[in-house]
Backbone as CSV, one residue per row, in Angstrom:
resi,resn,N_x,N_y,N_z,CA_x,CA_y,CA_z,C_x,C_y,C_z
1,MET,5.369,-14.869,26.382,4.918,-14.203,25.219,4.648,-15.164,24.125
2,ALA,3.516,-14.941,23.360,3.135,-15.723,22.336,4.174,-15.692,21.189
3,GLN,4.253,-16.751,20.464,5.188,-16.751,19.308,4.652,-15.969,18.167
4,PRO,5.599,-15.246,17.417,5.224,-14.483,16.334,4.240,-15.029,15.270
5,ILE,3.419,-14.222,14.825,2.337,-14.760,13.884,2.996,-15.360,12.638
6,LEU,4.262,-14.921,12.374,4.891,-15.347,11.066,5.033,-16.954,11.229
7,GLU,5.020,-17.429,12.413,5.203,-18.898,12.423,3.836,-19.734,12.281
8,TYR,2.744,-18.934,12.274,1.595,-19.598,12.131,1.192,-19.973,10.565
9,ASP,0.305,-20.750,10.297,0.002,-21.154,8.922,-0.742,-19.854,8.343
10,THR,-0.245,-19.484,7.233,-0.753,-18.409,6.439,-1.952,-18.926,5.514
11,PRO,-2.870,-18.269,5.092,-4.005,-18.656,4.344,-3.489,-19.132,2.968
12,ARG,-4.105,-20.127,2.366,-3.663,-20.578,1.161,-3.878,-19.710,-0.028
13,SER,-5.083,-18.877,0.043,-5.309,-17.974,-0.849,-5.553,-16.646,-0.278
14,PRO,-5.247,-15.539,-0.842,-5.625,-14.259,-0.222,-7.031,-14.076,-0.011
15,PRO,-7.552,-13.524,1.205,-9.026,-13.465,1.484,-9.470,-12.185,0.708
16,ARG,-10.657,-12.358,-0.003,-11.214,-11.251,-0.552,-12.168,-10.515,0.250
17,LYS,-12.379,-10.924,1.431,-13.380,-10.321,2.299,-12.819,-10.327,3.695
18,LEU,-13.298,-9.490,4.641,-12.915,-9.616,6.098,-13.246,-10.879,6.610
19,THR,-12.208,-11.537,7.295,-12.551,-12.924,7.840,-12.133,-13.081,9.294
20,LEU,-12.930,-13.721,10.043,-12.652,-14.039,11.492,-12.416,-15.464,11.583
21,GLU,-11.236,-15.914,12.204,-10.945,-17.168,12.466,-10.602,-17.427,13.951
22,GLU,-11.084,-18.608,14.577,-10.855,-18.861,15.951,-10.452,-20.345,16.014
23,ALA,-9.283,-20.566,16.681,-8.839,-21.882,16.904,-7.641,-21.748,17.865
24,ASP,-7.574,-22.934,18.704,-6.579,-23.094,19.662,-6.351,-21.870,20.633
25,GLY,-7.359,-21.258,20.946,-7.174,-20.153,21.926,-6.881,-18.912,21.332
26,TYR,-6.830,-18.721,19.930,-6.432,-17.627,19.348,-7.587,-17.174,18.436
27,VAL,-7.594,-15.806,18.350,-8.592,-15.093,17.470,-7.826,-14.466,16.406
28,ARG,-8.137,-14.684,15.226,-7.350,-14.096,14.050,-8.212,-13.386,13.158
29,VAL,-7.991,-12.202,12.758,-8.762,-11.235,11.829,-7.838,-11.124,10.640
30,LEU,-8.360,-11.595,9.456,-7.702,-11.382,8.228,-8.400,-10.239,7.420
31,PHE,-7.694,-9.212,7.084,-8.255,-8.103,6.220,-8.198,-8.429,4.939
32,ALA,-9.181,-7.991,4.072,-9.305,-8.264,2.788,-8.202,-7.725,1.953
33,VAL,-7.618,-8.329,0.953,-6.681,-7.985,0.038,-7.282,-7.341,-1.206
34,ALA,-6.527,-6.393,-1.805,-6.931,-5.823,-3.075,-6.916,-6.798,-4.182
35,PRO,-7.905,-6.563,-5.236,-7.838,-7.506,-6.368,-6.449,-7.480,-7.122
36,LYS,-6.223,-8.498,-7.799,-4.962,-8.673,-8.579,-4.693,-7.497,-9.436
37,TRP,-5.519,-6.927,-10.127,-5.373,-5.911,-11.084,-4.886,-4.506,-10.352
38,VAL,-5.468,-4.362,-9.092,-5.111,-3.240,-8.381,-3.627,-3.261,-8.066
39,CYS,-3.118,-4.473,-7.683,-1.718,-4.678,-7.427,-0.786,-4.441,-8.582
40,LEU,-1.281,-4.899,-9.662,-0.526,-4.724,-11.103,-0.444,-3.337,-11.733
41,LEU,-1.661,-2.641,-11.387,-1.775,-1.418,-11.923,-0.625,-0.448,-11.653
42,PRO,-0.168,-0.164,-10.561,1.028,0.740,-10.252,2.123,0.184,-10.997
43,ILE,2.473,-1.064,-11.190,3.586,-1.505,-11.951,3.538,-0.994,-13.395
44,VAL,2.444,-1.235,-14.059,2.234,-0.947,-15.415,2.402,0.541,-15.465
45,MET,1.600,1.309,-14.596,1.676,2.792,-14.723,3.035,3.334,-14.549
46,ALA,3.870,2.840,-13.631,5.261,3.353,-13.414,6.097,3.110,-14.553
47,PHE,5.905,1.933,-15.198,6.689,1.672,-16.322,6.354,2.580,-17.552
48,THR,4.929,2.677,-17.625,4.458,3.534,-18.770,4.879,4.955,-18.667
49,VAL,4.841,5.452,-17.511,5.283,6.862,-17.233,6.834,7.021,-17.543
50,GLY,7.618,5.988,-17.174,9.019,6.135,-17.420,9.272,6.086,-18.924
51,LEU,8.405,5.310,-19.684,8.574,5.279,-21.163,8.214,6.444,-21.755
52,ILE,7.167,7.149,-21.231,6.732,8.335,-21.849,7.739,9.534,-21.589
53,ARG,8.424,9.482,-20.402,9.320,10.613,-20.124,10.627,10.325,-20.973
54,ALA,10.992,9.104,-21.221,12.162,8.932,-22.075,11.931,9.290,-23.458
55,ALA,10.699,8.845,-24.025,10.341,9.163,-25.377,10.250,10.670,-25.575
56,THR,9.668,11.382,-24.600,9.552,12.825,-24.584,10.929,13.555,-24.925
57,GLY,11.824,13.090,-23.979,13.366,13.567,-24.127,13.857,13.439,-25.513
58,VAL,13.762,12.208,-25.979,14.165,11.911,-27.394,13.543,12.723,-28.390
59,TYR,12.210,12.895,-28.206,11.427,13.611,-29.223,11.846,15.124,-29.325
60,VAL,11.873,15.702,-28.061,12.282,17.128,-27.955,13.649,17.383,-28.697
61,VAL,14.606,16.494,-28.261,15.965,16.723,-28.733,15.977,16.514,-30.305
62,GLY,15.241,15.434,-30.757,15.207,15.149,-32.201,14.578,16.327,-32.997
63,THR,13.474,16.778,-32.424,12.772,17.873,-33.102,13.594,19.145,-33.085
64,PHE,14.334,19.319,-32.013,15.237,20.575,-31.918,16.318,20.464,-32.875
65,TRP,17.034,19.402,-33.053,18.215,19.212,-34.023,17.637,19.199,-35.461
66,HIS,16.405,18.858,-35.617,15.861,18.685,-36.966,15.633,20.154,-37.501
67,ILE,15.080,21.036,-36.555,14.771,22.451,-36.930,16.040,23.104,-37.059
68,VAL,17.092,22.885,-36.388,18.360,23.522,-36.617,18.914,23.127,-37.940
69,TYR,18.890,21.822,-38.219,19.437,21.259,-39.418,18.633,21.860,-40.640
70,ALA,17.367,21.877,-40.582,16.428,22.333,-41.650,16.733,23.789,-41.947
71,THR,16.994,24.643,-40.850,17.174,25.927,-40.996,18.451,26.322,-41.805
72,GLY,19.399,25.350,-41.652,20.686,25.542,-42.387,20.550,25.217,-43.789
73,ARG,19.628,24.342,-44.186,19.391,23.964,-45.451,18.709,24.967,-46.350
74,VAL,17.819,25.732,-45.756,16.972,26.653,-46.477,17.769,28.077,-46.745
75,GLY,19.154,27.955,-46.513,19.871,29.138,-46.861,20.123,30.153,-45.629
76,GLN,19.655,29.657,-44.472,19.872,30.421,-43.356,21.437,30.467,-42.942
77,PRO,21.981,31.368,-42.231,23.338,31.322,-41.789,23.599,30.090,-41.038
78,ASN,24.787,29.487,-41.241,25.092,28.216,-40.573,25.339,28.600,-39.008
79,PRO,25.064,27.664,-38.149,25.395,27.952,-36.727,26.777,28.158,-36.454
80,THR,27.139,28.973,-35.556,28.465,29.157,-35.220,28.869,28.103,-34.273
81,PRO,30.199,27.737,-34.133,30.628,26.796,-33.181,30.172,27.039,-31.781
82,GLU,29.964,28.342,-31.276,29.398,28.577,-30.060,27.850,28.226,-29.974
83,MET,27.245,28.368,-31.068,25.785,28.016,-30.960,25.654,26.458,-31.064
84,ILE,26.514,25.752,-31.787,26.484,24.382,-31.777,26.798,23.766,-30.414
85,ALA,27.848,24.358,-29.712,28.237,23.883,-28.382,26.892,24.117,-27.402
86,GLU,26.346,25.285,-27.598,25.154,25.494,-26.727,23.968,24.598,-27.053
87,ASN,23.780,24.339,-28.192,22.622,23.474,-28.634,22.964,21.963,-28.100
88,ARG,24.290,21.609,-28.158,24.663,20.249,-27.697,24.433,20.265,-26.200
89,HIS,24.751,21.312,-25.500,24.559,21.362,-24.064,23.113,21.357,-23.740
90,PHE,22.299,21.936,-24.573,20.811,21.781,-24.267,20.301,20.443,-24.453
91,ALA,20.833,19.836,-25.558,20.393,18.520,-25.832,20.705,17.380,-24.720
92,VAL,21.958,17.567,-24.267,22.472,16.748,-23.176,21.569,16.961,-21.938
93,GLU,21.385,18.314,-21.655,20.660,18.595,-20.387,19.154,17.983,-20.406
94,VAL,18.502,18.192,-21.600,17.265,17.643,-21.653,17.155,16.083,-21.629
95,LEU,18.119,15.342,-22.332,18.182,14.031,-22.197,18.512,13.487,-20.852
96,SER,19.346,14.199,-20.182,19.787,13.719,-18.847,18.619,13.775,-17.870
97,ILE,17.859,14.912,-17.947,16.773,15.068,-17.038,15.623,14.113,-17.413
98,THR,15.398,13.785,-18.534,14.215,13.028,-18.810,14.655,11.478,-18.598
99,LEU,15.799,11.176,-18.943,16.287,9.832,-18.725,16.372,9.538,-17.203
100,LEU,16.715,10.502,-16.429,16.803,10.323,-14.919,15.366,10.112,-14.377
101,GLU,14.550,10.887,-14.989,13.090,10.667,-14.423,12.604,9.260,-14.943
102,ALA,13.020,8.965,-16.131,12.588,7.456,-16.720,13.083,6.440,-15.735
103,THR,14.384,6.629,-15.379,14.999,5.557,-14.518,14.412,5.444,-13.236
104,PHE,13.971,6.543,-12.700,13.246,6.621,-11.385,11.938,5.790,-11.473
105,TRP,11.285,6.114,-12.416,9.981,5.337,-12.681,10.187,3.963,-13.010
106,TRP,11.079,3.566,-13.758,11.478,2.220,-14.062,11.914,1.414,-12.824
107,ALA,12.636,2.184,-11.911,13.103,1.480,-10.657,11.847,1.259,-9.852
108,ALA,10.956,2.144,-9.817,9.685,2.056,-9.037,8.856,0.777,-9.511
109,ALA,8.806,0.817,-10.824,8.099,-0.411,-11.396,8.773,-1.741,-11.134
110,ALA,10.176,-1.742,-11.244,10.922,-2.980,-10.899,10.787,-3.389,-9.367
111,PHE,10.824,-2.518,-8.554,10.661,-2.764,-7.103,9.221,-3.236,-6.742
112,ASN,8.343,-2.678,-7.335,6.918,-3.229,-7.149,6.625,-4.521,-7.765
113,LEU,7.381,-4.832,-8.934,7.272,-6.175,-9.459,7.925,-7.204,-8.627
114,TRP,9.086,-6.801,-8.111,9.870,-7.750,-7.283,8.998,-8.159,-6.005
115,LYS,8.545,-7.002,-5.409,7.734,-7.279,-4.266,6.438,-7.987,-4.486
116,TYR,5.877,-7.859,-5.627,4.635,-8.694,-5.974,5.060,-10.124,-6.241
117,ARG,6.152,-10.415,-6.920,6.533,-11.711,-7.341,7.031,-12.441,-5.915
118,ARG,7.595,-11.683,-5.063,8.204,-12.163,-3.875,7.115,-12.598,-2.765
119,TRP,6.045,-11.690,-2.720,5.099,-11.737,-1.563,3.743,-12.110,-2.181
120,GLY,3.491,-11.642,-3.303,1.980,-11.714,-3.747,1.143,-10.826,-3.004
121,ARG,-0.121,-11.128,-2.892,-1.182,-10.338,-2.069,-1.190,-10.761,-0.711
122,VAL,-0.528,-10.060,0.217,-0.429,-10.547,1.530,-1.469,-9.763,2.367
123,PRO,-2.280,-10.336,3.135,-3.329,-9.657,3.887,-2.729,-9.218,5.236
124,ARG,-3.261,-8.167,5.833,-2.992,-7.719,7.103,-3.619,-8.749,8.028
125,ILE,-2.887,-9.077,9.185,-3.421,-10.057,10.056,-3.442,-9.530,11.429
126,LEU,-4.468,-9.669,12.180,-4.506,-9.169,13.587,-4.830,-10.443,14.486
127,THR,-4.026,-10.861,15.362,-4.128,-12.009,16.100,-4.087,-11.753,17.579
128,ALA,-5.036,-12.263,18.232,-5.212,-11.910,19.800,-5.258,-13.209,20.590
129,SER,-4.671,-13.200,21.735,-4.753,-14.365,22.631,-4.546,-13.760,24.057
130,HIS,-4.617,-14.645,25.008,-4.481,-14.058,26.346,-2.971,-13.665,26.711
131,GLU,-2.115,-13.884,25.630,-0.715,-13.590,25.863,-0.327,-12.307,25.147
132,SER,-0.999,-12.027,24.006,-0.539,-10.835,23.275,-1.510,-10.627,22.139
133,LEU,-1.304,-9.325,21.575,-2.010,-8.828,20.440,-1.038,-8.601,19.353
134,VAL,-1.137,-9.192,18.256,-0.026,-9.217,17.213,-0.674,-8.720,15.856
135,PHE,-0.063,-7.614,15.273,-0.519,-7.160,14.084,0.547,-7.457,12.955
136,THR,0.355,-8.144,11.956,1.332,-8.393,10.921,0.788,-7.799,9.542
137,ARG,1.936,-7.275,9.014,1.641,-6.548,7.718,2.867,-6.668,6.884
138,LEU,2.707,-6.413,5.591,3.908,-6.356,4.605,4.426,-5.007,4.648
139,GLY,5.738,-4.885,4.914,6.410,-3.630,4.826,7.025,-3.393,3.440
140,TRP,7.961,-2.510,3.455,8.680,-2.220,2.295,9.526,-3.364,1.746
141,TRP,10.194,-4.030,2.628,11.215,-5.096,2.313,10.776,-6.468,2.983
142,ARG,10.131,-6.423,3.989,9.903,-7.796,4.648,8.548,-7.626,5.373
143,MET,8.049,-8.874,5.958,6.904,-8.906,6.805,7.309,-8.073,8.216
144,ARG,6.390,-7.297,8.677,6.679,-6.634,9.853,5.570,-6.971,10.902
145,GLU,5.889,-6.821,12.224,5.040,-7.147,13.361,5.052,-6.020,14.319
146,ARG,3.873,-5.785,14.876,3.706,-5.081,16.106,3.074,-5.832,17.106
147,ILE,3.586,-5.902,18.386,3.136,-6.646,19.372,2.789,-5.896,20.570
148,TRP,1.591,-6.129,21.152,1.124,-5.413,22.416,0.774,-6.479,23.511
149,LEU,1.195,-6.253,24.752,0.685,-7.133,25.778,-0.632,-6.809,26.367
150,PRO,-1.467,-7.737,26.686,-2.800,-7.395,27.274,-2.638,-6.432,28.426
151,LYS,-1.653,-6.478,29.250,-1.561,-5.500,30.380,-1.440,-4.049,29.955
152,ASP,-1.030,-3.892,28.653,-0.750,-2.502,28.134,-1.896,-2.040,27.467
153,ILE,-2.936,-2.834,27.287,-4.312,-2.488,26.731,-5.309,-2.274,27.568
154,THR,-5.940,-0.993,27.597,-6.989,-0.675,28.644,-8.222,-1.129,28.157
155,GLU,-8.660,-1.114,26.974,-9.934,-1.391,26.383,-9.933,-1.549,24.865
156,ILE,-10.918,-2.217,24.410,-11.296,-2.484,22.972,-12.547,-1.674,22.816
157,GLU,-12.552,-0.810,21.760,-13.705,0.105,21.385,-14.099,-0.200,19.896
158,TYR,-15.469,-0.422,19.735,-16.109,-0.644,18.435,-16.988,0.495,18.344
159,ARG,-16.789,1.190,17.161,-17.626,2.405,16.842,-18.205,2.297,15.441
160,PRO,-19.448,2.056,15.216,-19.994,2.011,13.863,-19.952,3.287,13.240
161,VAL,-19.613,3.205,11.960,-19.489,4.430,11.109,-20.863,4.959,10.774
162,LYS,-21.362,6.119,11.214,-22.665,6.739,11.156,-23.016,6.932,9.727
163,ARG,-22.094,7.562,9.040,-22.422,8.059,7.660,-21.842,7.112,6.518
164,ASN,-22.386,5.987,6.602,-21.880,4.827,5.773,-22.784,4.875,4.482
165,LEU,-22.177,5.268,3.365,-22.814,5.490,2.100,-23.171,4.230,1.331
166,ASN,-22.379,3.130,1.880,-22.625,1.769,1.117,-23.739,1.011,1.950
167,ARG,-24.993,0.983,1.465,-26.040,0.254,2.217,-25.971,-1.155,2.399
168,TRP,-25.001,-1.729,1.536,-24.934,-3.247,1.482,-23.752,-3.718,2.245
169,ARG,-23.018,-2.734,2.976,-21.915,-3.178,3.853,-22.028,-2.425,5.201
170,THR,-21.574,-3.178,6.279,-21.508,-2.570,7.506,-20.076,-2.251,7.768
171,VAL,-19.884,-0.862,8.231,-18.456,-0.402,8.440,-18.377,0.112,9.784
172,GLY,-17.289,-0.287,10.472,-17.096,0.176,11.805,-15.665,0.471,12.063
173,ASP,-15.221,1.200,13.137,-13.937,1.509,13.482,-13.640,0.723,14.810
174,LEU,-12.500,0.058,14.691,-11.912,-0.728,15.859,-10.837,-0.016,16.393
175,PHE,-10.909,0.370,17.758,-9.801,1.103,18.400,-9.218,0.254,19.537
176,ILE,-7.998,0.237,19.580,-7.284,-0.450,20.669,-6.753,0.646,21.558
177,HIS,-7.233,0.858,22.649,-6.861,1.890,23.680,-5.616,1.282,24.478
178,ARG,-4.557,2.047,24.588,-3.413,1.597,25.431,-3.173,2.488,26.591
179,GLN,-2.307,1.998,27.495,-2.125,2.829,28.706,-1.069,3.959,28.240
180,LYS,-0.201,3.703,27.275,0.739,4.740,26.917,0.712,4.841,25.317
181,GLY,0.715,5.962,24.840,0.697,6.114,23.420,-0.616,6.292,22.789
182,TRP,-0.599,6.572,21.551,-1.865,6.754,20.774,-2.696,5.327,20.662
183,ARG,-3.997,5.541,20.505,-4.775,4.367,20.370,-4.471,3.854,18.905
184,VAL,-4.658,2.683,18.744,-4.542,1.956,17.347,-5.786,1.846,16.677
185,HIS,-5.873,2.122,15.371,-7.106,2.157,14.740,-7.145,1.173,13.539
186,PHE,-8.294,0.410,13.472,-8.480,-0.468,12.248,-9.849,-0.331,11.691
187,ARG,-10.026,-0.169,10.468,-11.334,-0.072,9.813,-11.990,-1.405,9.436
188,LEU,-13.060,-1.705,9.821,-13.678,-3.071,9.502,-14.881,-2.936,8.667
189,SER,-14.898,-3.521,7.568,-15.899,-3.472,6.513,-16.377,-4.805,6.048
190,SER,-17.566,-5.114,6.118,-18.034,-6.467,5.697,-19.475,-6.396,5.276
191,ALA,-19.812,-7.379,4.319,-21.315,-7.584,3.936,-22.026,-8.155,5.040
192,ASP,-21.405,-8.830,6.002,-22.012,-9.481,7.191,-22.278,-8.317,8.169
193,PRO,-23.493,-8.017,8.428,-23.769,-6.908,9.335,-23.287,-7.197,10.838
194,GLU,-23.076,-8.372,11.161,-22.667,-8.758,12.490,-21.232,-8.857,12.664
195,LEU,-20.549,-9.176,11.609,-19.018,-9.451,11.701,-18.242,-8.372,12.364
196,PRO,-18.277,-7.092,11.982,-17.393,-6.109,12.664,-17.587,-6.093,14.107
197,ARG,-18.953,-6.059,14.599,-19.116,-6.134,16.016,-18.500,-7.340,16.729
198,LEU,-18.785,-8.519,16.066,-18.379,-9.802,16.547,-16.806,-9.847,16.697
199,ILE,-16.054,-9.256,15.793,-14.596,-9.184,15.679,-14.210,-8.494,17.071
200,ALA,-14.709,-7.378,17.220,-14.434,-6.453,18.434,-14.647,-7.383,19.696
201,THR,-15.898,-8.068,19.700,-16.208,-8.839,20.978,-15.220,-9.978,21.203
202,ARG,-14.884,-10.654,20.104,-13.945,-11.816,20.343,-12.617,-11.241,20.630
203,LEU,-12.192,-10.212,20.082,-10.788,-9.730,20.470,-10.811,-9.273,22.074
204,ALA,-11.888,-8.633,22.510,-11.877,-8.324,23.792,-11.870,-9.413,24.737
205,THR,-12.583,-10.513,24.333,-12.618,-11.758,25.147,-11.299,-12.367,25.181
206,ALA,-10.529,-12.495,24.108,-9.291,-13.321,23.806,-8.178,-12.436,24.767
207,LEU,-8.379,-11.107,24.716,-7.487,-10.257,25.464,-7.845,-10.117,26.899
208,ASP,-9.043,-10.477,27.255,-9.567,-10.338,28.648,-9.499,-8.811,29.061
209,CYS,-10.030,-8.002,28.221,-10.123,-6.546,28.415,-11.553,-6.146,28.214
210,PRO,-11.951,-4.856,28.736,-13.250,-4.300,28.595,-13.551,-4.049,27.112
211,LEU,-14.841,-4.201,26.644,-15.255,-3.769,25.426,-16.235,-2.540,25.459
212,LYS,-15.907,-1.571,24.734,-16.684,-0.286,24.756,-17.404,-0.141,23.368
213,GLY,-18.661,0.284,23.435,-19.492,0.617,22.271,-19.923,-0.753,21.517
214,GLN,-20.732,-1.509,22.297,-21.163,-2.892,21.853,-22.319,-2.776,20.748
215,SER,-22.909,-1.637,20.569,-24.077,-1.462,19.697,-23.569,-1.577,18.328
216,ASN,-24.481,-2.011,17.402,-23.969,-2.240,15.956,-24.862,-1.162,15.207
217,GLY,-24.337,-0.982,13.891,-24.974,-0.028,12.959,-24.455,-0.072,11.709
218,HIS,-25.117,0.633,10.729,-24.758,0.471,9.278,-24.302,1.860,8.912
């Protein structure tokens, strides 16, 4: 069996477009990564939502106590001990809920920030050889791999997307048909009209399995 793709050299910079690499008997497909701002946006949004939830709780409780205090100053009956206890219970409940929500969003922001600082923008990688087909991607906590043996793959299918609204890109679906289990699907999108079909062809050749749907389209 081929060695895991994690031991291969990773690209020096994250690919901004679909890329096909061929070397040493291996075919490697690198899927495009999202722009940097797309990766940072969830971090900023989660932190902002947490800040808004915390500020909302403080504002609600502050406004509530201000109204109660102002009512007492204009000559209204002073709150009874029972009313004060009930008001305090209400304030604690509001603060607890909003701060809990804020903590959740801040934890999500911290996790995504740690993940970004630890890994950066990691492309999904599909590597094929006569020994195996390996799919590598970044999971929640670490890099993950799925490995299929050529004997378990019945055919490679390439199917152009018929209703492609982007006239400047060729989009196709790559299906890995297996003897057991569901077929594995990958979406291929490239400004090069020949690249998606070429990827399917090269993968089928590397795995020595039939290729279905060799016609190309936009």
